[in-house]
BAGU-62172 format. One record per atom (N, C-alpha, C, O): residue number from 1; residue in one letter; x negated, y, z. Coordinates in steps of 0.02 Angstrom, whole numbers. Last residue first. Example, Ala and Ser with C-alpha at 12.3 -4.5 7.8 and 13.67 -1.06 7.14 Angstrom:
! BAGU-62172
+-------+------+--------+--------+--------+
| balum | rogu |     c1 |     c2 |     c3 |
+-------+------+--------+--------+--------+
|     2 |    S |   -642 |   -112 |    354 |
|     2 |    S |   -684 |    -53 |    357 |
|     2 |    S |   -645 |      2 |    394 |
|     2 |    S |   -670 |     57 |    402 |
|     1 |    A |   -660 |   -284 |    390 |
|     1 |    A |   -615 |   -225 |    390 |
|     1 |    A |   -660 |   -165 |    390 |
|     1 |    A |   -712 |   -166 |    423 |
+-------+------+--------+--------+--------+
This chain:
! BAGU-62172
+-------+------+--------+--------+--------+
| balum | rogu |     c1 |     c2 |     c3 |
+-------+------+--------+--------+--------+
|    53 |    I |    277 |    917 |   -319 |
|    53 |    I |    231 |    820 |   -306 |
|    53 |    I |    164 |    835 |   -332 |
|    53 |    I |    121 |    791 |   -333 |
|    52 |    A |    340 |   1030 |   -237 |
|    52 |    A |    281 |   1009 |   -287 |
|    52 |    A |    248 |    946 |   -271 |
|    52 |    A |    209 |    929 |   -227 |
|    51 |    I |    503 |   1080 |   -229 |
|    51 |    I |    445 |   1046 |   -201 |
|    51 |    I |    401 |   1019 |   -253 |
|    51 |    I |    421 |    991 |   -304 |
|    50 |    Q |    608 |   1175 |   -280 |
|    50 |    Q |    527 |   1203 |   -286 |
|    50 |    Q |    466 |   1146 |   -243 |
|    50 |    Q |    407 |   1160 |   -230 |
|    49 |    W |    730 |   1118 |   -261 |
|    49 |    W |    694 |   1118 |   -332 |
|    49 |    W |    610 |   1130 |   -311 |
|    49 |    W |    563 |   1093 |   -327 |
|    48 |    I |    755 |   1128 |   -107 |
|    48 |    I |    728 |   1070 |   -156 |
|    48 |    I |    712 |   1057 |   -212 |
|    48 |    I |    687 |   1003 |   -228 |
|    47 |    L |    780 |   1263 |    -88 |
|    47 |    L |    745 |   1238 |    -83 |
|    47 |    L |    714 |   1164 |    -87 |
|    47 |    L |    656 |   1149 |    -72 |
|    46 |    D |    907 |   1272 |   -160 |
|    46 |    D |    844 |   1324 |   -191 |
|    46 |    D |    780 |   1275 |   -165 |
|    46 |    D |    738 |   1253 |   -205 |
|    45 |    R |    981 |   1228 |    -69 |
|    45 |    R |    994 |   1201 |   -125 |
|    45 |    R |    915 |   1221 |   -167 |
|    45 |    R |    879 |   1181 |   -196 |
|    44 |    Y |   1045 |   1250 |     89 |
|    44 |    Y |    986 |   1263 |     63 |
|    44 |    Y |    974 |   1229 |    -13 |
|    44 |    Y |    940 |   1181 |      2 |
|    43 |    G |   1135 |   1196 |    164 |
|    43 |    G |   1154 |   1238 |    104 |
|    43 |    G |   1091 |   1255 |     74 |
|    43 |    G |   1099 |   1280 |     19 |
|    42 |    R |   1151 |   1145 |    302 |
|    42 |    R |   1111 |   1210 |    294 |
|    42 |    R |   1144 |   1237 |    235 |
|    42 |    R |   1178 |   1288 |    239 |
|    41 |    E |   1155 |   1008 |    290 |
|    41 |    E |   1184 |   1050 |    314 |
|    41 |    E |   1178 |   1127 |    328 |
|    41 |    E |   1211 |   1157 |    371 |
|    40 |    Q |   1112 |    962 |    158 |
|    40 |    Q |   1160 |    951 |    152 |
|    40 |    Q |   1203 |   1012 |    224 |
|    40 |    Q |   1255 |   1045 |    217 |
|    39 |    Y |    969 |   1019 |    135 |
|    39 |    Y |   1014 |   1034 |     72 |
|    39 |    Y |   1089 |   1011 |     93 |
|    39 |    Y |   1133 |   1032 |     56 |
|    38 |    Y |    900 |   1029 |    277 |
|    38 |    Y |    903 |   1094 |    224 |
|    38 |    Y |    959 |   1081 |    184 |
|    38 |    Y |   1004 |   1123 |    189 |
|    37 |    H |    935 |    903 |    329 |
|    37 |    H |    933 |    946 |    345 |
|    37 |    H |    961 |   1020 |    298 |
|    37 |    H |   1016 |   1048 |    291 |
|    36 |    Y |    905 |    817 |    190 |
|    36 |    Y |    967 |    826 |    228 |
|    36 |    Y |    987 |    871 |    260 |
|    36 |    Y |   1041 |    896 |    246 |
|    35 |    E |    756 |    850 |    220 |
|    35 |    E |    816 |    851 |    147 |
|    35 |    E |    887 |    860 |    171 |
|    35 |    E |    918 |    913 |    167 |
|    34 |    A |    728 |    820 |    325 |
|    34 |    A |    736 |    891 |    328 |
|    34 |    A |    761 |    903 |    243 |
|    34 |    A |    778 |    956 |    216 |
|    33 |    R |    732 |    671 |    333 |
|    33 |    R |    785 |    705 |    389 |
|    33 |    R |    794 |    795 |    352 |
|    33 |    R |    847 |    826 |    351 |
|    32 |    K |    642 |    628 |    238 |
|    32 |    K |    724 |    639 |    206 |
|    32 |    K |    759 |    642 |    269 |
|    32 |    K |    816 |    618 |    269 |
|    31 |    N |    515 |    770 |    210 |
|    31 |    N |    546 |    707 |    257 |
|    31 |    N |    605 |    716 |    234 |
|    31 |    N |    631 |    769 |    215 |
|    30 |    M |    434 |    868 |     82 |
|    30 |    M |    482 |    868 |    147 |
|    30 |    M |    517 |    805 |    138 |
|    30 |    M |    543 |    784 |     86 |
|    29 |    Y |    294 |    948 |     59 |
|    29 |    Y |    323 |    873 |     71 |
|    29 |    Y |    392 |    897 |    120 |
|    29 |    Y |    396 |    930 |    172 |
|    28 |    R |    266 |   1062 |      1 |
|    28 |    R |    225 |   1015 |    -22 |
|    28 |    R |    257 |    944 |    -18 |
|    28 |    R |    255 |    899 |    -60 |
|    27 |    I |    335 |   1219 |    -46 |
|    27 |    I |    356 |   1150 |     -8 |
|    27 |    I |    297 |   1097 |    -33 |
|    27 |    I |    287 |   1096 |    -93 |
|    26 |    I |    238 |   1380 |    -44 |
|    26 |    I |    299 |   1290 |    -84 |
|    26 |    I |    271 |   1245 |    -42 |
|    26 |    I |    217 |   1233 |    -15 |
|    25 |    H |    164 |   1468 |     -2 |
|    25 |    H |    240 |   1455 |     31 |
|    25 |    H |    288 |   1389 |    -14 |
|    25 |    H |    344 |   1365 |    -12 |
|    24 |    D |     36 |   1452 |    -38 |
|    24 |    D |     74 |   1477 |    -62 |
|    24 |    D |    153 |   1493 |    -73 |
|    24 |    D |    188 |   1516 |   -118 |
|    23 |    C |    -18 |   1368 |     67 |
|    23 |    C |    -31 |   1439 |     86 |
|    23 |    C |     21 |   1476 |     37 |
|    23 |    C |     51 |   1525 |     59 |
|    22 |    D |     96 |   1247 |     76 |
|    22 |    D |     42 |   1272 |     81 |
|    22 |    D |     49 |   1343 |     70 |
|    22 |    D |    102 |   1374 |     65 |
|    21 |    V |    204 |   1144 |    200 |
|    21 |    V |    218 |   1218 |    176 |
|    21 |    V |    126 |   1202 |    150 |
|    21 |    V |     90 |   1164 |    182 |
|    20 |    F |    287 |   1016 |    250 |
|    20 |    F |    236 |   1027 |    214 |
|    20 |    F |    243 |   1072 |    181 |
|    20 |    F |    281 |   1068 |    132 |
|    19 |    L |    409 |   1004 |    352 |
|    19 |    L |    398 |   1014 |    302 |
|    19 |    L |    330 |   1019 |    309 |
|    19 |    L |    306 |   1027 |    365 |
|    18 |    I |    534 |    872 |    431 |
|    18 |    I |    441 |    886 |    462 |
|    18 |    I |    462 |    919 |    363 |
|    18 |    I |    499 |    891 |    323 |
|    17 |    P |    660 |    863 |    546 |
|    17 |    P |    635 |    870 |    497 |
|    17 |    P |    583 |    897 |    496 |
|    17 |    P |    566 |    938 |    539 |
|    16 |    Y |    658 |    701 |    658 |
|    16 |    Y |    663 |    757 |    654 |
|    16 |    Y |    628 |    793 |    586 |
|    16 |    Y |    576 |    766 |    564 |
|    15 |    P |    644 |    563 |    668 |
|    15 |    P |    742 |    584 |    653 |
|    15 |    P |    715 |    662 |    661 |
|    15 |    P |    763 |    697 |    677 |
|    14 |    Y |    543 |    456 |    550 |
|    14 |    Y |    558 |    520 |    611 |
|    14 |    Y |    620 |    545 |    613 |
|    14 |    Y |    652 |    549 |    561 |
|    13 |    S |    522 |    409 |    446 |
|    13 |    S |    564 |    357 |    509 |
|    13 |    S |    564 |    423 |    567 |
|    13 |    S |    590 |    420 |    622 |
|    12 |    D |    461 |    468 |    341 |
|    12 |    D |    530 |    459 |    347 |
|    12 |    D |    564 |    454 |    409 |
|    12 |    D |    617 |    481 |    425 |
|    11 |    L |    342 |    438 |    405 |
|    11 |    L |    362 |    516 |    398 |
|    11 |    L |    450 |    529 |    388 |
|    11 |    L |    488 |    572 |    412 |
|    10 |    I |    295 |    324 |    362 |
|    10 |    I |    291 |    343 |    425 |
|    10 |    I |    359 |    411 |    459 |
|    10 |    I |    396 |    420 |    507 |
|     9 |    L |    316 |    344 |    225 |
|     9 |    L |    359 |    302 |    269 |
|     9 |    L |    339 |    301 |    318 |
|     9 |    L |    373 |    258 |    345 |
|     8 |    S |    200 |    441 |    169 |
|     8 |    S |    275 |    454 |    189 |
|     8 |    S |    332 |    407 |    209 |
|     8 |    S |    390 |    427 |    210 |
|     7 |    L |    102 |    358 |    228 |
|     7 |    L |    115 |    411 |    250 |
|     7 |    L |    212 |    432 |    257 |
|     7 |    L |    256 |    437 |    300 |
|     6 |    M |    110 |    257 |    146 |
|     6 |    M |    122 |    249 |    210 |
|     6 |    M |    147 |    298 |    249 |
|     6 |    M |    193 |    294 |    290 |
|     5 |    T |     75 |    334 |     23 |
|     5 |    T |    149 |    323 |      8 |
|     5 |    T |    166 |    285 |     91 |
|     5 |    T |    225 |    281 |    106 |
|     4 |    E |    -28 |    390 |     45 |
|     4 |    E |     13 |    422 |     21 |
|     4 |    E |     85 |    385 |     44 |
|     4 |    E |    133 |    408 |     74 |
|     3 |    R |   -118 |    236 |     39 |
|     3 |    R |   -106 |    298 |     73 |
|     3 |    R |    -44 |    325 |     92 |
|     3 |    R |     -8 |    303 |    136 |
|     2 |    E |    -34 |    122 |    -47 |
|     2 |    E |    -69 |    184 |    -44 |
|     2 |    E |    -72 |    218 |     14 |
|     2 |    E |    -18 |    231 |     39 |
|     1 |    M |    -32 |    -57 |      0 |
|     1 |    M |      5 |     -5 |     -5 |
|     1 |    M |    -54 |     67 |     18 |
|     1 |    M |    -93 |     72 |     64 |
+-------+------+--------+--------+--------+
């Protein structure tokens, strides 16, 4: 298993929203709880399309 995949699985298992943002304010990672929180609960749909993979 790749290191990035393993890290993603670990962070997705946390029940808290986790975001990694770079110095240009671009979201580089968002775990599943953060996606649910910001997209479903808060309605910040514009955040999702800015995620850089």
